[in-house]
C-alpha positions as CSV (number, residue, x, y, z in Angstrom):
1,M,-23.4,46.6,-230.3
2,A,-20.2,46.9,-231.7
3,I,-18.7,47.2,-235.7
4,E,-15.2,45.8,-237.0
5,V,-13.9,46.9,-240.5
6,T,-11.1,45.2,-242.3
7,G,-9.6,46.4,-245.8
8,F,-10.8,49.6,-245.7
9,K,-8.3,52.9,-246.1
10,S,-6.1,52.4,-243.2
11,A,-8.3,49.5,-241.5
12,M,-5.7,47.1,-243.4
13,E,-6.3,44.8,-240.5
14,T,-9.6,45.0,-238.2
15,V,-10.1,47.2,-236.7
16,R,-13.0,47.0,-233.9
17,V,-15.0,50.0,-231.8
18,N,-17.8,49.3,-229.0
19,F,-20.7,51.3,-229.0
20,R,-22.4,51.9,-225.5
21,D,-24.6,54.6,-224.8
22,L,-22.2,57.9,-225.8
23,T,-19.3,56.4,-228.1
24,V,-16.3,58.7,-228.3
25,L,-14.1,58.7,-231.2
26,A,-11.2,60.9,-230.9
27,G,-7.1,61.2,-231.9
28,A,-5.3,63.2,-234.1
29,N,-6.7,63.9,-237.8
30,S,-6.4,61.3,-240.5
31,T,-5.0,58.7,-237.8
32,G,-8.8,56.8,-239.4
33,K,-11.5,57.6,-237.1
34,S,-14.3,57.7,-240.2
35,T,-12.7,54.4,-241.2
36,I,-15.4,53.2,-238.5
37,M,-18.5,54.7,-240.2
38,Q,-17.9,55.8,-243.9
39,P,-18.9,51.5,-244.6
40,L,-22.1,52.4,-242.5
41,L,-22.9,55.1,-244.2
42,M,-22.4,53.5,-247.7
43,I,-24.8,51.4,-247.1
44,K,-27.3,53.6,-245.5
45,Q,-26.9,55.2,-248.7
46,T,-27.7,52.5,-250.8
47,I,-30.3,51.4,-248.5
48,E,-32.3,54.5,-249.2
49,K,-31.4,54.5,-253.0
50,P,-34.6,55.7,-255.1
51,F,-33.5,52.5,-257.2
52,D,-31.6,49.9,-257.1
53,P,-28.1,51.0,-257.8
54,G,-27.3,46.8,-258.3
55,G,-24.3,46.5,-255.7
56,L,-22.3,49.1,-252.8
57,A,-23.7,53.4,-253.7
58,I,-20.2,54.4,-252.8
59,D,-21.2,57.9,-254.1
60,G,-24.0,59.7,-252.2
61,P,-25.2,62.4,-250.1
62,L,-23.3,60.6,-246.6
63,V,-19.9,59.4,-248.6
64,R,-18.3,60.5,-251.9
65,F,-16.4,58.5,-253.7
66,T,-15.4,57.5,-257.4
67,Q,-12.9,54.5,-257.7
68,A,-12.6,51.5,-255.2
69,E,-8.8,53.0,-255.1
70,Q,-10.0,55.9,-252.6
71,F,-11.7,53.3,-250.3
72,L,-9.8,49.7,-250.2
73,S,-7.1,49.4,-247.9
74,H,-3.5,49.5,-249.0
75,A,-0.2,49.9,-247.6
76,A,2.6,52.3,-250.0
77,S,4.7,48.6,-251.5
78,A,1.4,47.1,-251.9
79,E,-2.0,46.9,-254.4
80,A,-5.4,47.7,-253.2
81,A,-7.7,44.8,-251.5
82,Q,-9.8,43.1,-253.7
83,T,-12.4,43.3,-251.2
84,F,-13.5,45.2,-247.7
85,R,-15.3,43.6,-244.9
86,V,-17.7,45.5,-242.2
87,K,-19.5,43.0,-239.1
88,F,-22.0,44.0,-236.8
89,F,-22.6,42.4,-233.6
90,S,-25.5,43.0,-231.7
91,P,-26.6,41.0,-228.6
92,S,-28.9,38.2,-230.6
93,G,-25.6,37.5,-232.9
94,W,-23.5,39.2,-235.9
95,S,-24.2,40.1,-239.9
96,S,-20.8,40.6,-242.0
97,F,-20.5,42.0,-245.2
98,T,-18.3,41.1,-247.9
99,Y,-17.7,43.6,-250.9
100,G,-15.7,43.5,-253.7
101,R,-14.8,44.7,-257.6
102,S,-17.8,43.9,-260.0
103,A,-16.9,43.6,-263.7
104,T,-20.5,45.4,-264.8
105,V,-21.2,47.5,-261.1
106,G,-18.5,48.7,-259.4
107,I,-18.4,47.0,-255.8
108,D,-20.9,44.7,-254.9
109,L,-21.4,42.1,-252.4
110,L,-19.9,39.1,-252.8
111,E,-20.3,37.0,-249.5
112,M,-22.5,37.8,-246.0
113,G,-21.5,35.8,-243.1
114,F,-24.2,35.5,-239.6
115,S,-24.8,33.5,-236.2
116,H,-27.7,31.7,-235.1
117,G,-27.3,30.7,-232.4
118,D,-24.3,28.8,-232.0
119,K,-24.2,28.5,-235.6
120,V,-22.7,30.1,-238.1
121,F,-23.6,30.6,-242.1
122,H,-21.6,32.4,-245.0
123,W,-23.3,32.8,-248.2
124,T,-22.3,34.0,-251.3
125,N,-23.5,35.6,-253.9
126,K,-25.8,33.2,-256.6
127,Q,-25.3,30.3,-254.4
128,T,-27.7,27.6,-254.3
129,I,-28.4,26.2,-251.1
130,T,-30.6,22.9,-249.7
131,R,-33.8,23.1,-248.7
132,D,-32.6,21.6,-245.0
133,E,-30.4,24.7,-245.0
134,L,-32.9,27.3,-245.5
135,V,-34.9,25.7,-242.1
136,E,-31.3,26.0,-240.3
137,A,-30.7,28.8,-241.5
138,S,-34.1,30.4,-240.0
139,G,-33.5,28.8,-236.7
140,D,-37.5,28.1,-236.8
141,R,-38.9,25.8,-238.6
142,Q,-42.4,26.6,-237.9
143,W,-41.0,30.1,-239.3
144,V,-40.2,28.5,-242.9
145,W,-43.4,25.6,-243.2
146,T,-45.3,28.1,-243.0
147,R,-44.5,29.6,-246.2
148,A,-45.1,26.6,-247.5
149,I,-41.3,25.7,-248.4
150,L,-42.0,21.6,-247.6
151,V,-41.1,20.1,-251.2
152,I,-39.0,21.9,-253.8
153,A,-40.5,21.5,-256.9
154,P,-38.7,20.1,-259.4
155,D,-38.2,23.4,-262.0
156,Q,-37.3,25.5,-258.3
157,E,-35.0,26.0,-256.0
158,V,-33.5,27.6,-253.4
159,R,-31.0,30.6,-254.2
160,V,-28.9,32.7,-252.3
161,G,-29.6,36.2,-253.9
162,R,-28.5,40.4,-253.4
163,N,-31.5,41.7,-251.8
164,R,-30.0,46.1,-252.4
165,V,-27.3,45.3,-249.1
166,T,-27.7,41.7,-247.7
167,L,-27.6,38.2,-249.2
168,A,-31.3,36.2,-249.1
169,A,-32.4,33.7,-250.0
170,T,-35.9,32.6,-251.8
171,M,-37.3,30.5,-254.1
172,V,-37.5,31.3,-258.1
173,P,-37.4,28.2,-260.9
174,K,-33.9,27.0,-262.0
175,G,-31.2,28.4,-263.3
176,Q,-32.5,31.4,-262.5
177,E,-30.7,35.0,-260.2
178,P,-33.7,36.1,-257.4
179,T,-34.3,40.3,-257.7
180,E,-35.9,43.2,-255.8
181,R,-38.9,42.6,-257.0
182,S,-38.7,38.4,-255.8
183,H,-40.6,37.1,-252.0
184,F,-37.3,36.3,-250.1
185,V,-37.9,33.8,-247.6
186,L,-35.1,34.4,-245.6
187,R,-33.5,37.9,-244.5
188,P,-30.9,37.0,-241.8
189,A,-29.7,40.4,-242.1
190,D,-33.2,42.8,-241.7
191,A,-32.3,43.5,-238.0
192,V,-29.2,45.5,-239.1
193,V,-30.4,46.7,-241.9
194,D,-33.8,48.1,-240.3
195,Q,-31.0,50.4,-237.3
196,I,-28.5,51.3,-240.9
197,R,-31.4,53.2,-242.2
198,D,-32.5,54.7,-239.3
199,V,-28.8,56.3,-238.4
200,I,-29.0,60.4,-238.0
201,H,-25.8,61.2,-239.1
202,L,-24.1,65.2,-239.4
203,P,-20.7,65.8,-241.0
204,G,-18.4,68.3,-240.0
205,L,-18.8,70.5,-242.5
206,R,-22.0,71.3,-242.4
207,G,-22.9,74.2,-244.9
208,N,-23.7,78.0,-244.9
209,P,-27.2,78.7,-243.4
210,E,-29.7,79.5,-246.0
211,R,-32.3,82.7,-246.0
212,H,-34.7,80.0,-247.3
213,Y,-35.0,76.6,-246.4
214,A,-37.5,73.5,-248.9
215,I,-39.8,71.5,-246.4
216,S,-38.5,68.3,-246.0
217,A,-40.3,65.6,-243.7
218,A,-40.3,66.1,-240.3
219,G,-39.0,61.9,-239.5
220,P,-39.0,59.6,-237.6
221,Q,-36.9,57.9,-240.5
222,Y,-34.1,61.1,-242.1
223,P,-32.8,59.3,-246.0
224,G,-29.6,61.9,-246.6
225,N,-28.2,64.0,-244.9
226,F,-30.0,65.2,-241.5
227,I,-29.5,68.9,-242.5
228,D,-31.6,68.8,-245.5
229,Y,-34.4,68.2,-242.7
230,V,-33.6,70.6,-240.0
231,A,-35.8,73.5,-240.6
232,S,-38.7,71.3,-241.7
233,V,-38.8,69.5,-238.1
234,I,-38.9,72.9,-236.6
235,H,-40.8,73.8,-238.2
236,Q,-43.4,71.1,-236.7
237,W,-42.5,71.6,-233.5
238,T,-43.5,75.2,-234.1
239,T,-46.4,74.5,-236.0
240,T,-48.0,71.5,-233.0
241,G,-47.0,72.8,-230.2
242,D,-44.6,70.2,-229.5
243,D,-42.7,70.0,-225.9
244,R,-39.1,69.8,-227.9
245,I,-39.4,73.4,-229.5
246,K,-38.9,74.1,-225.6
247,C,-36.0,72.4,-225.4
248,L,-34.2,72.8,-228.6
249,E,-34.7,77.4,-226.7
250,R,-33.2,76.6,-223.8
251,N,-30.2,74.8,-225.1
252,L,-29.7,76.9,-227.1
253,K,-29.7,79.7,-224.7
254,T,-27.5,77.2,-222.4
255,L,-25.0,77.3,-224.8
256,G,-25.0,81.1,-225.0
257,L,-26.2,81.2,-228.7
258,T,-30.2,82.8,-228.6
259,W,-33.0,82.4,-226.8
260,R,-35.1,82.0,-229.2
261,V,-35.7,79.5,-232.9
262,A,-39.0,80.0,-235.1
263,T,-39.6,79.2,-238.3
264,R,-41.9,81.4,-240.8
265,S,-44.1,79.7,-243.9
266,I,-42.5,81.4,-247.1
267,D,-45.2,79.5,-249.4
268,D,-46.1,76.1,-250.5
269,T,-42.4,75.0,-250.8
270,R,-40.2,76.8,-248.6
271,V,-40.0,78.1,-244.3
272,D,-36.9,80.5,-243.4
273,V,-35.8,80.0,-239.6
274,R,-35.3,82.9,-237.0
275,V,-33.5,83.0,-234.4
276,G,-33.3,85.8,-231.0
277,R,-31.2,88.6,-232.1
278,L,-29.4,88.7,-228.5
279,P,-28.8,85.4,-226.6
280,A,-30.7,86.4,-223.5
281,A,-34.7,87.9,-224.3
282,T,-35.4,91.5,-222.9
283,R,-38.5,92.8,-222.1
284,G,-40.6,93.5,-225.1
285,G,-38.0,91.8,-227.1
286,A,-40.0,88.8,-228.0
287,R,-40.4,90.2,-232.3
288,D,-36.5,90.8,-231.3
289,T,-35.4,88.4,-234.6
290,V,-33.4,87.5,-237.4
291,N,-32.5,85.1,-240.2
292,I,-30.8,82.6,-239.4
293,A,-28.3,83.8,-242.2
294,D,-27.5,87.2,-240.0
295,V,-26.1,86.3,-236.8
296,G,-22.9,84.2,-236.2
297,F,-21.7,80.6,-237.7
298,G,-21.9,79.0,-234.2
299,V,-26.0,79.2,-234.6
300,S,-26.2,77.7,-237.4
301,Q,-23.4,74.9,-237.3
302,T,-24.9,73.7,-234.0
303,L,-28.4,74.1,-234.3
304,P,-28.3,71.2,-236.6
305,V,-25.8,68.8,-233.5
306,L,-28.7,69.8,-230.7
307,V,-31.7,69.3,-233.1
308,A,-30.8,65.5,-234.5
309,L,-30.1,64.6,-230.2
310,L,-33.8,65.8,-229.4
311,A,-35.4,64.4,-232.8
312,A,-33.9,61.1,-232.2
313,N,-35.7,58.5,-230.5
314,R,-35.0,55.2,-228.6
315,D,-31.7,53.6,-229.8
316,Q,-31.9,55.8,-232.7
317,I,-27.9,55.6,-233.7
318,V,-27.1,59.6,-234.4
319,S,-23.7,59.7,-235.4
320,I,-22.1,63.6,-235.5
321,E,-19.0,64.5,-236.5
322,Q,-17.6,67.4,-234.5
323,P,-20.2,68.9,-232.8
324,E,-18.0,71.1,-230.9
325,L,-17.7,73.0,-234.0
326,H,-17.5,77.3,-233.6
327,L,-18.5,76.7,-230.2
328,H,-17.0,78.8,-227.5
329,P,-14.9,77.1,-224.7
330,R,-17.4,77.6,-222.2
331,A,-20.3,76.5,-224.7
332,Q,-18.2,73.6,-225.1
333,V,-18.2,72.2,-221.8
334,A,-22.5,72.7,-221.7
335,L,-22.8,71.1,-224.5
336,A,-21.7,67.7,-222.5
337,D,-24.9,68.3,-220.4
338,I,-27.0,68.4,-223.7
339,I,-25.8,64.9,-225.0
340,L,-26.6,63.0,-221.9
341,Q,-30.1,64.4,-222.2
342,A,-30.0,62.5,-225.4
343,V,-28.6,59.8,-224.2
344,D,-31.0,59.4,-220.7
345,R,-33.6,59.5,-223.5
346,G,-32.2,56.1,-224.7
347,V,-30.9,58.2,-228.1
348,R,-27.1,55.7,-228.8
349,V,-24.6,59.0,-230.0
350,V,-21.9,58.5,-231.7
351,I,-19.5,62.1,-231.1
352,E,-16.1,62.6,-233.2
353,T,-14.3,65.2,-231.4
354,H,-11.3,67.1,-231.0
355,S,-12.1,68.7,-228.0
356,S,-10.6,68.2,-225.2
357,L,-12.9,70.3,-222.9
358,L,-15.7,69.0,-224.9
359,L,-14.1,65.2,-223.2
360,L,-13.4,66.7,-219.6
361,A,-17.0,67.9,-219.6
362,L,-17.6,64.4,-220.2
363,Q,-15.7,62.8,-217.2
364,T,-16.5,65.3,-215.1
365,L,-20.3,63.7,-216.0
366,V,-19.4,60.3,-214.4
367,A,-17.1,61.8,-211.8
368,E,-20.3,63.4,-210.7
369,G,-22.3,59.9,-210.8
370,R,-25.0,61.2,-213.6
371,L,-23.0,59.0,-215.9
372,A,-22.2,55.8,-214.9
373,P,-18.3,54.6,-216.9
374,G,-20.1,51.3,-218.5
375,R,-22.7,53.4,-220.8
376,V,-19.9,55.3,-222.0
377,S,-17.3,54.1,-225.0
378,L,-13.8,55.4,-225.3
379,N,-12.0,55.1,-228.4
380,W,-8.4,56.3,-229.6
381,F,-7.1,56.0,-232.9
382,T,-4.0,56.3,-234.3
383,R,-1.9,55.4,-236.8
384,D,1.5,53.4,-237.4
385,S,4.3,53.8,-239.7
386,T,2.8,51.3,-242.2
387,G,-0.5,53.5,-242.1
388,Q,-2.2,51.2,-240.2
389,T,-4.7,51.9,-238.0
390,H,-4.9,50.6,-234.1
391,V,-8.2,51.5,-232.0
392,T,-7.7,52.1,-227.9
393,E,-10.8,51.6,-226.2
394,A,-9.9,53.2,-222.2
395,Q,-11.3,51.7,-219.5
396,I,-13.0,54.5,-217.7
397,A,-13.5,54.9,-214.4
398,E,-15.9,56.4,-211.7
399,D,-13.7,59.2,-210.8
400,G,-13.7,60.1,-214.5
401,S,-10.5,59.2,-215.0
402,Y,-9.8,56.3,-217.9
403,G,-5.9,55.6,-217.8
404,D,-2.8,56.2,-220.1
405,W,-4.1,56.9,-224.1
406,P,-1.4,56.8,-226.9
407,E,-1.3,60.1,-227.1
408,D,-3.6,62.9,-224.3
409,F,-5.6,65.7,-224.8
410,G,-5.3,67.2,-222.1
411,T,-1.1,66.4,-222.6
412,T,-0.3,69.1,-225.8
413,E,-2.4,71.9,-223.5
414,L,-0.6,71.9,-220.0
415,E,2.8,71.3,-222.3
416,L,2.2,74.5,-224.4
417,Q,0.9,76.4,-221.1
418,D,3.9,75.2,-219.6
419,R,5.9,76.5,-222.5
420,Y,4.1,79.7,-222.8
421,M,5.4,80.3,-218.8
422,T,8.4,79.9,-219.1
423,L,8.7,82.0,-221.6
424,V,7.3,84.5,-219.4
425,E,9.5,84.3,-216.7
426,R,12.9,84.6,-219.5
427,R,11.3,87.9,-220.2
428,H,10.9,88.9,-217.3
429,G,14.0,87.3,-215.3
430,R,15.8,90.1,-218.4
431,R,14.4,93.4,-216.4
């Protein structure tokens, strides 16, 4: 799988990231790492709206914008672009979505492109197509024929219209537009929509711990922010005896945070989350738990990460910003093993990180032979003098090395150590 983004924020020109089993997005602040994921998250929150927003939902629980100018690309001396495009690649083909300004709904879907075999199609909103074009785009004549689209009645035509976040074809009376309730006979981007809908996303800002949490559904889909589901997922695992609760406790202990996690029903609408007061179990300490709001911030910030990695199903994408936040360096290293557990279960993990230790730990897993180089995509983001984002994908070797990136986490640390040691030697030399 791969994503290309054009015309969005600092991606004035096309920016591409190849997604593998484990995808790492790294780089200095404000180099465009969020530029890759935010268009996908806007599509996700549009799909999940309880009503049809009429276009792209740019303000929601995952991404918050209020004006198109906030995300449409523009250089310092130029006007903002009028459109942006996001393109998704998979082994079976690709689908692209072009969004632009609308006089009535803010940002609307203007065009969708898709491939079928060696053929490429481009549909525009409110376009009329022929029956032959519909059959060709479907790639399966029988698929269309079974829906009795053999003869187009004199008062009907095949129209392309917006079906939430995609364009689809349907039969409608001449001169009319398809609606969300129309029976769409061809929806070529359904597989992409399903994959985006299933994405689990955790932002870098994961909120303050609460004393009580509202009860929610516990999967398999998690509309909105995954943080809202964490307490209920743990509660379900606890009450049903799911093995994942034990795995969660082992992972918390591995990170040195706590040895126990449990939930308690407050009433029919709320639960609270309790964790072991100490990092390790003690004799007779099974009940030595406290509310999650009364322990270190690292527990409440890391718990959603661990739960998301365990809750995800095979081929489901889990996108995590700064998974290492509020973790001790030793815990950051241990987190790499926990991420590997999810990857080995078939979860597609995407992390945005500033942790050189986490990156080095992942390199070590490759060098140890526990993580095949081909399963990892390391992407370094930079911006040039015009503000354009550039992405360099490093080819990781079997020994865990990845050659020269435009800038290296480790270089900064080594330079600081050298600076410090030089100053110490000078100070001692004067004595």
